[in-house]
KEKE-3310 file (N, C-alpha, C; in steps of 0.2 Angstrom, whole numbers, plus 5000, padded with zeros to 4 digits):
npx = (5648:5636:5629:5637:5638:5624:5622:5628:5622:5611:5615:5619:5606:5601:5607:5605:5590:5595:5600:5613:5619:5628:5639:5637:5637:5626:5618:5627:5628:5615:5614:5625:5619:5607:5611:5619:5609:5604:5611:5612:5600:5600:5609:5601:5593:5601:5607:5623:5634:5628:5626:5641:5645:5637:5641:5655:5652:5646:5657:5666:5659:5655:5668:5672:5658:5662:5672:5667:5663:5674:5684:5697:5705:5710:5696:5693:5694:5706:5717:5722:5739:5746:5748:5764:5771:5758:5749:5737:5720:5706:5691:5679:5661:5646:5634:5640:5648:5667:5678:5692:5702:5711:5721:5727:5736:5740:5755:5769:5770:5761:5747:5734:5716:5702:5690:5689:5691:5682:5683:5674:5676:5672:5665:5651:5658:5673:5691:5702:5710:5727:5730:5720:5724:5735:5730:5726:5734:5738:5729:5730:5743:5736:5733:5723:5715:5714:5702:5699:5688:5686:5674:5663:5667:5675:5694:5703:5693:5684:5671:5653:5638:5633:5616:5615:5621:5618:5610:5606:5613:5626:5625:5620:5633:5641:5637:5639:5653:5657:5654:5664:5674:5686:5680:5665:5660:5662:5669:5666:5670:5662:5664:5660:5653:5654:5648:5635:5631:5633:5624:5612:5613:5614:5601:5596:5594:5611:5631:5637:5648:5653:5648:5656:5651:5655:5652:5641:5633:5617:5606:5594:5578:5569:5579:5588:5582:5580:5585:5595:5609:5628:5645:5655:5665:5673:5688:5685:5684:5693:5705:5720:5720:5719:5733:5739:5731:5713:5700:5688:5692:5694:5685:5675:5673:5669:5656:5649:5649:5646:5631:5628:5627:5620:5607:5599:5605:5607:5615:5620:5627:5631:5633:5646:5656:5658:5671:5679:5676:5681:5695:5697:5694:5701:5712:5713:5701:5692:5695:5689:5678:5689:5695:5683:5684:5691:5697:5694:5705:5716:5717:5728:5736:5732:5733:5740:5730:5730:5737:5742:5742:5736:5723:5707:5691:5672:5662:5650:5644:5644:5635:5624:5621:5620:5608:5599:5600:5592:5578:5575:5564:5561:5570:5568:5561:5565:5579:5577:5577:5588:5601:5613:5629:5634:5642:5643:5654:5656:5663:5669:5671:5663:5657:5644:5627:5620:5609:5609:5616:5612:5599:5601:5605:5594:5586:5595:5593:5602:5615:5626:5635:5643:5655:5661:5670:5684:5690:5695:5689:5677:5686:5691:5703:5718:5731:5736:5743:5740:5731:5728:5729:5720:5710:5711:5712:5699:5691:5696:5694:5681:5678:5685:5677:5679:5680:5675:5686:5681:5668:5651:5643:5634:5619:5605:5594:5601:5599:5590:5596:5609:5608:5603:5611:5619:5630)
npy = (4843:4846:4854:4866:4867:4868:4882:4891:4890:4897:4908:4913:4913:4923:4932:4935:4939:4951:4957:4957:4969:4981:4975:4963:4962:4963:4951:4942:4946:4942:4929:4924:4929:4922:4909:4910:4911:4899:4890:4896:4893:4879:4877:4883:4873:4862:4857:4856:4852:4851:4861:4867:4861:4868:4883:4879:4874:4886:4895:4891:4892:4905:4910:4906:4913:4926:4928:4930:4945:4952:4962:4958:4966:4983:4995:5007:5016:5012:5016:5011:5011:5024:5020:5017:5026:5034:5047:5049:5055:5064:5067:5078:5073:5082:5073:5070:5061:5056:5051:5042:5045:5040:5044:5042:5047:5048:5043:5053:5058:5049:5048:5056:5051:5058:5059:5056:5041:5034:5021:5011:4999:4983:4974:4975:4988:4990:4989:4995:4982:4979:4972:4977:4990:4989:4985:4998:5006:5001:5003:5017:5018:5016:5029:5034:5044:5039:5038:5031:5026:5023:5017:5025:5019:5010:5004:5018:5026:5038:5031:5029:5032:5016:5014:5021:5017:5010:5003:5015:5026:5023:5025:5038:5043:5040:5047:5059:5059:5060:5071:5079:5074:5082:5091:5085:5075:5058:5042:5026:5013:4998:4985:4970:4971:4984:4987:4985:4998:5005:5002:5005:5019:5022:5021:5034:5051:5055:5061:5052:5045:5034:5017:5004:4988:4977:4959:4960:4959:4955:4969:4973:4970:4962:4953:4951:4937:4928:4913:4901:4898:4896:4900:4892:4879:4885:4888:4886:4877:4869:4874:4879:4880:4898:4907:4914:4923:4921:4927:4921:4913:4917:4918:4929:4935:4925:4921:4933:4938:4927:4925:4937:4936:4924:4932:4933:4942:4960:4970:4983:4993:4986:4972:4971:4985:4992:4996:4989:4977:4978:4979:4968:4960:4947:4945:4929:4927:4928:4919:4909:4916:4922:4912:4908:4915:4913:4903:4885:4879:4885:4884:4881:4891:4904:4921:4932:4943:4954:4965:4963:4975:4983:4980:4980:4978:4978:4970:4971:4984:4980:4968:4975:4985:4975:4968:4979:4980:4968:4970:4979:4989:4986:4991:4991:4998:5012:5009:5004:5015:5020:5030:5029:5023:5007:4992:4976:4966:4949:4933:4918:4909:4913:4915:4920:4922:4917:4925:4936:4943:4942:4948:4962:4964:4961:4970:4983:4992:5000:4993:4991:4980:4966:4956:4940:4935:4920:4908:4915:4919:4928:4938:4946:4954:4948:4946:4936:4927:4934:4940:4954:4962:4958:4962:4972:4978:4974:4984:4994:4996:4997:5009:5020:5017:5008:4994:4978:4966:4955:4943:4949:4944:4933:4942:4950:4943:4932:4927:4916:4903:4906:4903:4889:4882:4884:4893)
npz = (6851:6842:6850:6850:6835:6833:6842:6833:6823:6826:6830:6815:6809:6816:6813:6799:6803:6809:6800:6800:6809:6816:6813:6815:6828:6837:6833:6838:6853:6856:6854:6863:6874:6874:6876:6888:6898:6896:6903:6914:6920:6920:6930:6939:6942:6951:6940:6939:6933:6919:6916:6918:6907:6895:6899:6894:6880:6875:6877:6867:6854:6856:6855:6842:6833:6836:6830:6815:6819:6820:6810:6800:6790:6785:6790:6782:6768:6754:6743:6728:6723:6712:6696:6684:6673:6670:6673:6685:6683:6692:6690:6696:6695:6688:6695:6707:6710:6711:6700:6694:6682:6665:6653:6638:6626:6607:6603:6597:6582:6577:6565:6573:6579:6572:6584:6599:6609:6622:6635:6642:6658:6661:6676:6686:6695:6698:6697:6684:6675:6674:6662:6653:6653:6645:6633:6630:6627:6616:6607:6607:6600:6588:6586:6592:6604:6619:6633:6649:6663:6679:6687:6701:6715:6713:6710:6709:6711:6721:6732:6733:6743:6750:6745:6735:6723:6706:6691:6683:6688:6685:6671:6671:6677:6667:6656:6661:6662:6648:6645:6651:6641:6629:6617:6617:6613:6608:6602:6610:6617:6626:6638:6642:6658:6656:6643:6645:6652:6642:6631:6636:6639:6624:6623:6625:6622:6616:6616:6609:6596:6588:6593:6602:6607:6615:6621:6629:6645:6652:6648:6654:6664:6659:6648:6658:6662:6654:6646:6643:6632:6635:6625:6616:6625:6639:6650:6663:6677:6673:6672:6680:6700:6705:6710:6729:6741:6746:6751:6755:6764:6777:6791:6793:6779:6772:6777:6779:6766:6758:6764:6759:6744:6742:6744:6758:6766:6764:6754:6759:6772:6784:6790:6785:6779:6763:6760:6767:6764:6749:6753:6757:6749:6734:6720:6718:6723:6711:6703:6698:6689:6681:6674:6666:6657:6648:6632:6631:6628:6630:6645:6653:6650:6655:6658:6670:6675:6681:6696:6712:6719:6709:6709:6712:6718:6721:6729:6735:6731:6717:6716:6720:6710:6699:6702:6702:6688:6685:6688:6682:6671:6652:6641:6625:6619:6618:6613:6601:6594:6591:6585:6583:6575:6579:6584:6588:6597:6597:6608:6605:6613:6625:6640:6643:6641:6625:6622:6628:6621:6609:6610:6611:6599:6593:6595:6593:6579:6573:6575:6564:6561:6566:6575:6574:6586:6584:6592:6606:6621:6632:6639:6628:6622:6628:6629:6625:6611:6595:6599:6605:6594:6585:6589:6591:6576:6572:6579:6576:6562:6562:6568:6559:6548:6540:6528:6536:6545:6547:6543:6542:6556:6568:6558:6564:6556:6555:6569:6577:6569:6575:6587:6588:6582:6594:6593)
capx = (5649:5630:5628:5640:5634:5617:5623:5632:5615:5608:5619:5618:5599:5599:5612:5601:5586:5595:5605:5620:5618:5633:5645:5637:5638:5620:5616:5633:5626:5607:5615:5628:5613:5605:5617:5619:5603:5603:5618:5610:5594:5604:5613:5596:5589:5605:5612:5628:5638:5626:5628:5648:5646:5637:5647:5661:5652:5644:5665:5668:5655:5657:5673:5670:5655:5664:5680:5663:5660:5679:5687:5705:5709:5708:5691:5694:5695:5711:5717:5727:5745:5747:5752:5769:5771:5753:5745:5728:5716:5702:5685:5671:5656:5639:5633:5643:5654:5673:5681:5698:5703:5717:5722:5732:5736:5742:5763:5772:5772:5755:5741:5726:5711:5697:5686:5693:5688:5681:5683:5670:5678:5671:5662:5651:5661:5679:5695:5704:5715:5734:5730:5717:5729:5742:5727:5722:5739:5740:5725:5732:5747:5735:5731:5717:5718:5710:5701:5695:5688:5682:5667:5663:5667:5677:5699:5705:5688:5678:5665:5646:5635:5628:5610:5615:5624:5613:5613:5603:5619:5631:5624:5621:5639:5645:5636:5643:5661:5657:5653:5671:5679:5687:5674:5658:5659:5667:5669:5664:5670:5661:5665:5654:5647:5653:5645:5628:5632:5635:5618:5607:5615:5612:5592:5593:5600:5619:5634:5641:5648:5650:5647:5657:5648:5659:5652:5638:5628:5609:5602:5587:5576:5567:5585:5592:5577:5582:5588:5597:5618:5634:5645:5659:5667:5677:5693:5680:5685:5698:5711:5723:5717:5724:5737:5736:5726:5706:5697:5684:5695:5693:5677:5670:5671:5666:5649:5647:5649:5641:5623:5624:5627:5612:5601:5597:5610:5607:5621:5621:5634:5627:5639:5653:5657:5660:5679:5682:5676:5687:5701:5697:5694:5709:5711:5712:5693:5688:5699:5684:5677:5693:5695:5677:5684:5696:5694:5697:5713:5720:5717:5733:5741:5730:5738:5739:5726:5733:5742:5738:5743:5732:5717:5701:5685:5669:5658:5644:5642:5642:5629:5620:5620:5616:5602:5595:5597:5586:5573:5575:5560:5563:5572:5568:5557:5569:5583:5574:5577:5596:5604:5621:5632:5637:5646:5642:5657:5654:5667:5667:5670:5660:5652:5639:5623:5621:5601:5610:5620:5607:5593:5604:5608:5590:5584:5596:5593:5607:5620:5629:5641:5645:5662:5663:5679:5686:5699:5694:5685:5675:5692:5693:5709:5719:5738:5738:5746:5738:5722:5725:5730:5715:5704:5713:5711:5691:5689:5700:5691:5673:5678:5686:5671:5682:5678:5677:5691:5678:5659:5645:5638:5628:5615:5597:5590:5605:5598:5588:5601:5615:5605:5600:5618:5624:5638)
capy = (4847:4847:4860:4871:4870:4875:4889:4896:4892:4904:4913:4913:4915:4931:4937:4936:4942:4959:4960:4960:4976:4982:4971:4956:4959:4962:4944:4937:4948:4939:4922:4924:4930:4914:4903:4909:4910:4891:4888:4900:4890:4873:4880:4886:4868:4860:4852:4860:4848:4850:4870:4869:4861:4872:4888:4877:4874:4893:4899:4889:4896:4911:4913:4906:4917:4932:4929:4933:4951:4956:4964:4957:4971:4991:4996:5014:5016:5011:5018:5008:5016:5026:5016:5019:5031:5038:5049:5047:5063:5064:5073:5079:5075:5083:5069:5071:5058:5059:5046:5041:5045:5038:5047:5039:5051:5046:5044:5058:5055:5045:5053:5057:5049:5064:5058:5054:5037:5034:5015:5009:4993:4975:4974:4982:4993:4987:4993:4993:4978:4982:4967:4982:4995:4988:4987:5003:5009:4997:5007:5024:5018:5015:5035:5034:5048:5036:5039:5027:5031:5018:5019:5024:5014:5005:5007:5023:5030:5038:5028:5035:5027:5010:5016:5027:5011:5009:5005:5021:5030:5020:5029:5046:5046:5039:5054:5066:5059:5060:5079:5081:5073:5087:5091:5083:5069:5051:5034:5022:5006:4996:4978:4965:4976:4992:4987:4987:5003:5009:4999:5007:5024:5022:5022:5039:5055:5056:5063:5046:5045:5026:5012:4997:4983:4970:4954:4962:4956:4957:4975:4975:4966:4954:4952:4945:4933:4925:4907:4898:4892:4902:4899:4887:4878:4889:4886:4886:4870:4864:4877:4878:4885:4905:4905:4918:4921:4920:4931:4917:4907:4924:4917:4935:4936:4920:4922:4939:4937:4921:4927:4942:4931:4919:4935:4932:4949:4966:4975:4988:4991:4983:4969:4972:4991:4991:4998:4984:4970:4980:4979:4960:4954:4948:4943:4924:4928:4929:4914:4905:4921:4924:4906:4908:4921:4909:4895:4878:4877:4890:4883:4880:4899:4909:4925:4936:4949:4961:4963:4964:4981:4986:4975:4981:4975:4982:4966:4973:4988:4976:4965:4980:4986:4969:4967:4984:4977:4963:4974:4987:4989:4985:4996:4989:5003:5019:5007:5003:5022:5024:5030:5029:5018:5002:4985:4970:4959:4941:4932:4911:4905:4916:4913:4926:4919:4921:4927:4943:4948:4943:4954:4968:4966:4963:4976:4991:4993:5003:4990:4990:4975:4962:4952:4935:4934:4916:4907:4920:4919:4932:4944:4948:4955:4945:4947:4929:4927:4940:4941:4959:4964:4954:4963:4981:4978:4975:4990:5000:4996:4999:5015:5022:5017:5005:4987:4976:4962:4948:4941:4953:4937:4936:4949:4952:4938:4925:4927:4910:4900:4905:4901:4884:4879:4885:4895)
capz = (6844:6840:6855:6847:6830:6835:6843:6827:6816:6832:6827:6809:6809:6821:6808:6793:6805:6810:6792:6801:6810:6820:6811:6817:6835:6837:6833:6843:6860:6858:6853:6871:6881:6875:6876:6896:6899:6896:6907:6922:6921:6921:6936:6945:6943:6951:6936:6938:6929:6913:6916:6915:6899:6892:6899:6888:6874:6873:6876:6859:6851:6856:6852:6833:6832:6837:6823:6810:6817:6819:6805:6799:6787:6787:6787:6780:6761:6753:6735:6724:6721:6706:6690:6684:6667:6668:6679:6688:6684:6695:6689:6699:6689:6689:6698:6712:6707:6709:6697:6691:6674:6662:6647:6633:6619:6602:6603:6592:6573:6574:6566:6578:6575:6573:6589:6604:6611:6629:6637:6650:6658:6665:6682:6687:6700:6699:6696:6677:6676:6669:6653:6651:6652:6639:6626:6630:6626:6610:6602:6607:6596:6580:6583:6594:6610:6623:6639:6652:6670:6683:6690:6706:6722:6708:6707:6713:6709:6727:6735:6735:6747:6746:6743:6727:6717:6702:6685:6682:6692:6682:6664:6672:6677:6659:6653:6664:6660:6641:6645:6651:6637:6623:6612:6623:6610:6608:6600:6615:6620:6630:6638:6648:6661:6652:6638:6647:6652:6633:6627:6640:6635:6618:6623:6627:6616:6621:6612:6608:6590:6586:6600:6601:6613:6616:6626:6633:6648:6652:6647:6657:6667:6653:6646:6663:6666:6647:6648:6635:6633:6634:6619:6617:6632:6642:6655:6670:6681:6670:6673:6689:6704:6705:6716:6732:6749:6747:6757:6758:6769:6782:6792:6793:6775:6771:6780:6776:6757:6756:6765:6753:6737:6742:6744:6762:6768:6759:6753:6764:6777:6791:6793:6784:6775:6755:6761:6772:6758:6744:6756:6758:6742:6732:6714:6719:6723:6705:6700:6692:6683:6675:6670:6662:6653:6642:6631:6635:6625:6634:6654:6655:6649:6658:6658:6675:6671:6687:6700:6718:6719:6706:6709:6717:6716:6726:6727:6738:6725:6711:6716:6720:6701:6696:6706:6699:6681:6685:6691:6678:6664:6649:6637:6621:6614:6616:6610:6594:6590:6592:6577:6583:6572:6582:6581:6591:6596:6601:6608:6602:6620:6631:6647:6643:6638:6618:6623:6632:6616:6603:6611:6610:6592:6589:6599:6594:6573:6572:6576:6557:6560:6570:6572:6581:6586:6585:6596:6611:6627:6635:6639:6619:6624:6633:6628:6621:6604:6591:6601:6605:6586:6582:6593:6589:6569:6570:6581:6572:6555:6562:6571:6554:6544:6534:6527:6542:6544:6547:6540:6547:6558:6566:6559:6566:6553:6558:6578:6575:6566:6577:6595:6587:6582:6598:6590)
cpx = (5640:5628:5630:5639:5626:5618:5624:5628:5612:5608:5619:5610:5596:5605:5609:5595:5587:5599:5611:5621:5624:5637:5644:5637:5633:5617:5621:5629:5620:5609:5619:5622:5608:5605:5618:5614:5601:5607:5614:5603:5596:5604:5607:5593:5595:5607:5619:5634:5636:5628:5634:5649:5642:5641:5652:5659:5650:5653:5668:5666:5655:5662:5675:5663:5658:5672:5674:5663:5670:5684:5694:5708:5706:5699:5689:5697:5702:5712:5721:5732:5743:5750:5757:5769:5764:5748:5736:5726:5709:5696:5681:5665:5649:5634:5633:5646:5660:5677:5686:5699:5709:5717:5727:5733:5740:5750:5764:5774:5768:5749:5735:5721:5709:5694:5691:5688:5689:5680:5678:5670:5673:5669:5657:5656:5669:5684:5700:5708:5720:5732:5724:5721:5733:5737:5724:5726:5741:5736:5728:5739:5746:5733:5725:5719:5710:5710:5697:5694:5684:5677:5667:5662:5671:5688:5702:5699:5685:5673:5658:5644:5629:5622:5610:5618:5618:5615:5610:5610:5625:5631:5625:5629:5643:5645:5640:5651:5662:5655:5660:5676:5680:5682:5666:5655:5663:5663:5668:5665:5669:5660:5663:5651:5648:5649:5638:5627:5631:5627:5612:5608:5612:5603:5591:5597:5607:5624:5639:5642:5648:5651:5652:5655:5651:5657:5647:5635:5622:5607:5599:5584:5573:5572:5587:5587:5578:5584:5592:5607:5622:5637:5651:5662:5673:5682:5691:5680:5689:5704:5714:5720:5721:5728:5735:5730:5719:5702:5692:5688:5695:5683:5673:5667:5667:5659:5647:5644:5645:5633:5621:5624:5621:5606:5598:5599:5610:5614:5623:5625:5633:5633:5645:5651:5658:5667:5681:5682:5681:5693:5702:5700:5700:5706:5709:5704:5690:5690:5692:5681:5682:5694:5690:5680:5690:5693:5697:5703:5718:5720:5723:5740:5736:5733:5736:5736:5729:5736:5739:5738:5737:5725:5712:5695:5679:5663:5649:5642:5639:5637:5623:5615:5617:5609:5596:5594:5592:5580:5570:5569:5565:5566:5574:5565:5562:5575:5583:5577:5583:5597:5610:5624:5634:5638:5646:5649:5657:5660:5666:5666:5670:5657:5646:5634:5623:5615:5603:5611:5615:5601:5596:5604:5600:5584:5587:5596:5600:5616:5621:5632:5642:5648:5662:5669:5681:5692:5700:5689:5682:5679:5695:5700:5714:5729:5741:5740:5745:5733:5722:5727:5723:5710:5703:5709:5704:5689:5691:5694:5684:5675:5680:5682:5675:5679:5679:5681:5688:5671:5656:5640:5641:5626:5612:5596:5594:5602:5598:5594:5607:5614:5605:5607:5622:5632:5641)
cpy = (4848:4855:4867:4874:4872:4880:4891:4896:4896:4910:4917:4915:4921:4937:4938:4941:4950:4961:4961:4965:4976:4977:4965:4955:4959:4955:4940:4939:4944:4931:4920:4923:4923:4910:4903:4908:4901:4889:4890:4893:4883:4872:4879:4880:4861:4856:4855:4856:4849:4859:4872:4866:4865:4878:4886:4879:4881:4895:4897:4894:4901:4915:4913:4911:4923:4933:4933:4941:4957:4957:4960:4963:4979:4991:5003:5012:5014:5013:5013:5015:5019:5021:5021:5022:5033:5042:5048:5053:5060:5070:5072:5080:5079:5079:5066:5066:5058:5052:5047:5041:5045:5040:5047:5041:5046:5047:5050:5055:5051:5050:5052:5055:5055:5064:5056:5046:5034:5023:5014:5000:4989:4978:4969:4983:4989:4992:4991:4989:4980:4977:4974:4987:4995:4987:4993:5009:5007:5002:5017:5024:5017:5024:5037:5038:5044:5038:5034:5029:5025:5022:5019:5019:5009:5008:5013:5028:5032:5034:5033:5029:5023:5012:5019:5022:5009:5007:5012:5026:5029:5024:5036:5047:5046:5045:5060:5066:5061:5069:5081:5080:5079:5086:5089:5078:5063:5046:5032:5015:5003:4989:4976:4970:4983:4993:4987:4994:5007:5008:5002:5016:5025:5022:5029:5042:5054:5058:5056:5045:5040:5023:5006:4994:4978:4967:4957:4958:4957:4964:4976:4969:4960:4951:4947:4940:4927:4917:4906:4896:4898:4901:4894:4886:4882:4885:4884:4878:4866:4867:4877:4883:4893:4904:4912:4917:4921:4923:4928:4913:4912:4920:4923:4936:4930:4920:4927:4939:4932:4924:4932:4940:4928:4925:4936:4940:4953:4967:4980:4989:4991:4977:4970:4979:4990:4993:4992:4978:4973:4978:4969:4956:4953:4944:4935:4923:4927:4924:4910:4908:4921:4917:4904:4912:4921:4905:4890:4876:4880:4890:4883:4886:4903:4917:4928:4943:4955:4958:4966:4970:4986:4984:4977:4981:4977:4975:4968:4978:4983:4971:4968:4981:4980:4969:4973:4984:4974:4963:4980:4985:4989:4990:4996:4995:5008:5015:5006:5010:5024:5022:5030:5023:5012:4996:4982:4966:4953:4936:4923:4907:4909:4913:4916:4922:4922:4925:4934:4944:4948:4947:4960:4970:4966:4968:4983:4990:4997:5000:4987:4983:4972:4956:4947:4933:4925:4914:4909:4918:4926:4939:4944:4948:4955:4945:4939:4928:4933:4942:4949:4964:4963:4960:4971:4981:4980:4980:4996:5003:4999:5008:5022:5021:5013:4996:4982:4967:4956:4949:4946:4946:4937:4942:4946:4944:4930:4922:4918:4903:4899:4903:4893:4881:4879:4888:4899)
cpz = (6840:6844:6850:6840:6830:6837:6837:6824:6821:6828:6819:6806:6811:6817:6803:6797:6805:6806:6796:6805:6816:6820:6813:6824:6838:6841:6838:6849:6861:6858:6862:6875:6882:6879:6885:6898:6901:6901:6913:6923:6921:6928:6943:6948:6946:6949:6934:6933:6922:6912:6916:6908:6895:6891:6894:6883:6870:6872:6870:6856:6849:6852:6842:6830:6830:6831:6817:6813:6819:6812:6804:6795:6787:6785:6784:6771:6759:6748:6734:6723:6715:6700:6687:6677:6666:6674:6680:6690:6690:6693:6693:6694:6691:6694:6705:6713:6707:6706:6695:6685:6673:6657:6643:6628:6615:6604:6597:6588:6572:6571:6569:6575:6579:6580:6594:6606:6618:6631:6644:6651:6661:6672:6685:6694:6702:6695:6688:6677:6671:6662:6650:6647:6645:6633:6626:6628:6618:6604:6603:6601:6588:6580:6588:6600:6613:6630:6641:6660:6671:6689:6698:6710:6718:6708:6713:6712:6718:6727:6733:6740:6745:6743:6735:6721:6715:6694:6680:6684:6688:6673:6666:6673:6672:6656:6655:6661:6653:6639:6645:6644:6634:6616:6611:6617:6609:6606:6609:6613:6623:6632:6643:6651:6658:6646:6639:6649:6645:6630:6631:6638:6628:6617:6625:6621:6620:6613:6611:6600:6585:6593:6598:6606:6610:6622:6631:6639:6648:6652:6650:6661:6664:6650:6651:6665:6660:6650:6643:6638:6633:6627:6620:6623:6635:6647:6662:6671:6676:6672:6681:6693:6706:6712:6722:6738:6745:6752:6760:6764:6776:6784:6793:6786:6770:6771:6778:6767:6754:6756:6760:6746:6737:6742:6751:6769:6764:6758:6756:6770:6783:6793:6790:6777:6767:6757:6764:6767:6752:6748:6756:6753:6737:6724:6713:6718:6717:6701:6695:6687:6678:6671:6665:6658:6645:6640:6632:6634:6630:6643:6655:6654:6652:6659:6667:6674:6675:6692:6705:6721:6718:6706:6713:6714:6723:6725:6730:6732:6718:6711:6716:6713:6699:6697:6703:6691:6680:6686:6688:6671:6659:6644:6629:6617:6613:6612:6603:6590:6589:6586:6579:6579:6577:6582:6587:6592:6602:6602:6606:6609:6626:6634:6647:6641:6630:6619:6625:6625:6608:6604:6611:6601:6590:6592:6596:6584:6570:6571:6566:6556:6566:6569:6577:6581:6589:6590:6602:6615:6629:6636:6631:6619:6628:6634:6626:6614:6600:6593:6603:6599:6583:6584:6592:6582:6566:6574:6578:6564:6556:6564:6565:6547:6539:6534:6534:6539:6542:6546:6545:6549:6564:6564:6562:6563:6554:6566:6579:6574:6573:6585:6594:6587:6587:6596:6596)
residu = (MET:ALA:VAL:ILE:LEU:ALA:ILE:VAL:LEU:VAL:PHE:LEU:ALA:LEU:THR:VAL:LEU:THR:ASP:GLY:ARG:ALA:ARG:GLY:TRP:LEU:ALA:TRP:GLY:ILE:THR:ALA:THR:LEU:SER:LEU:GLY:VAL:ALA:ALA:LEU:LEU:ALA:ALA:ARG:ASP:ARG:LYS:ARG:GLN:ALA:ARG:HIS:VAL:LEU:VAL:GLN:THR:GLY:VAL:ALA:ALA:ALA:LEU:THR:ALA:SER:VAL:CYS:VAL:PRO:SER:VAL:PRO:THR:THR:TRP:GLN:TYR:PRO:PRO:ASP:LEU:PRO:GLY:ILE:ALA:THR:GLN:HIS:TRP:THR:LEU:SER:THR:GLY:SER:ARG:VAL:ALA:VAL:TYR:HIS:TYR:PRO:PRO:PRO:PRO:GLY:VAL:THR:PRO:HIS:PRO:VAL:PRO:LEU:LEU:TYR:LEU:HIS:GLY:GLY:PRO:ILE:ARG:GLY:ILE:ALA:LEU:ILE:ASP:HIS:THR:PHE:LEU:ARG:GLN:LEU:ALA:GLU:ARG:GLY:PHE:ASP:VAL:TYR:ALA:TYR:GLU:GLU:ALA:GLY:GLY:GLY:ARG:SER:ASP:PRO:ILE:PRO:MET:PRO:ASP:TYR:SER:ILE:ASP:ARG:SER:VAL:ARG:ASP:PHE:SER:ALA:VAL:LEU:ALA:HIS:ILE:PRO:GLY:GLY:GLN:ALA:ASP:VAL:LEU:GLY:PHE:SER:ALA:GLY:ALA:VAL:VAL:LEU:THR:ARG:ALA:LEU:ALA:ALA:PRO:SER:HIS:ILE:HIS:ARG:ALA:VAL:ILE:ALA:GLU:PRO:GLY:PRO:MET:ASP:GLY:PRO:THR:ALA:GLN:LEU:THR:GLY:SER:PRO:GLY:HIS:PRO:THR:ALA:ALA:GLY:ILE:ALA:PRO:PRO:PRO:SER:GLY:PRO:HIS:SER:ILE:THR:LYS:PRO:ARG:TYR:ALA:VAL:ALA:LEU:GLY:LEU:VAL:ARG:SER:GLY:VAL:LEU:SER:THR:GLN:GLU:ARG:MET:VAL:GLY:GLN:ALA:GLU:VAL:VAL:ASN:ALA:PHE:THR:PRO:ALA:ASP:LEU:GLY:SER:ASP:THR:ALA:ALA:SER:TYR:CYS:ALA:LYS:ASP:ALA:ASP:ARG:ILE:PRO:VAL:GLU:ASP:SER:ASP:THR:ASN:PHE:SER:PHE:ASN:PRO:LEU:ALA:SER:LEU:GLN:VAL:GLN:ASP:THR:ILE:ALA:HIS:SER:PRO:ALA:ILE:THR:PRO:PRO:LEU:GLY:HIS:SER:THR:VAL:PRO:ALA:MET:LEU:MET:ILE:ALA:GLU:CYS:SER:HIS:GLN:LEU:ARG:GLN:TRP:GLU:THR:ALA:VAL:LEU:ALA:ALA:ASP:PRO:ALA:ILE:THR:ARG:THR:GLN:TYR:MET:THR:GLY:VAL:GLY:HIS:HIS:ILE:TRP:ASN:GLY:LEU:ASP:ASP:ASP:ASN:ASP:ARG:ALA:ALA:THR:VAL:ILE:THR:ALA:PHE:LEU:ASP:ASP:GLN:PRO:ALA:PRO:LEU:PRO:ASN:TYR:PRO:THR:ALA:THR:ASP:ILE:PRO:ALA:PHE:LEU:ARG:ASP:HIS:ARG)
# end
């Protein structure tokens, strides 16, 4: 067992040194050659018994390590089937991206809102979940002409080369989508990673009419370095484990994603391609993240956010985008000149660091309203109780320039006390 383990460790070390080139076969070939060389050396010294043992051990280790090199899912891009009841449009942007777009117009008889609404989903680089599509329909029923798109490499959108994924590319794609919206201007609702894209877009001239920044992550490198605490306890660690298959139960994806996640293997398509990983990744793989998006009180009733056929997540591209955010310069100076009326939405049970959210509040003087959403986690509109209606009411009031249904809290001056009290 010790010899087999040593061979496996050599293989993993070579995988890191070769950055997983040739799907890991390069590291495998070197490992097998070294092991066979040791067996041959022992045989040459008339230690045939030991040589036979090494050959057996090499065979076992070769089988184990070869399983890391053999794909168990298709390696070509597989698009989810279209959603029932809504056509998937595809827009080719000026940036070169080809993205999937969904349009929810107001139903007949409902007075339309004068400005279209564009939704930026979370992720980054994943498909829009069914639970979000449901909420977008509810906004359309309130008169909003709703558009939503999936970022390049996520959902039904076409992928782009791995080196092209970055937060700057996400912002450029967003601006290009905005130019396609009828009238060239829109109110924008950005959630989680989408809120980061929206915040960074507010730091430059844009055609955003009003902005709703919901549960943002770190907006730039300095913000990503902040330490602090999240909101009130979430369901992470106490919710029942999600059902369904996990990609990490397969050696290839457990090793590849584990090494990428730990930072010792690059996100470039040498060990595994982005199409293969997207095909391998399942909703159950994000189970802990999903649980962290709900309050502890909801641990036993977390809704099913998406279906297996609609789910899509690109972990390699997502990690690369997050890395570019962590290494990006501060956007505070230009954001301080933003004049687009904005609202910040903060969830009571958020797993986001409060310092990420309050950094946006402190930096953007055009945030005229903050709504602290009690009783909900990071996924503010979740289909539980009246959470969707409460979120829609808050958003509608701001976009219609009506009085806020909740107190304007926290304001910029409230930030020190808000953080001190661990709200």
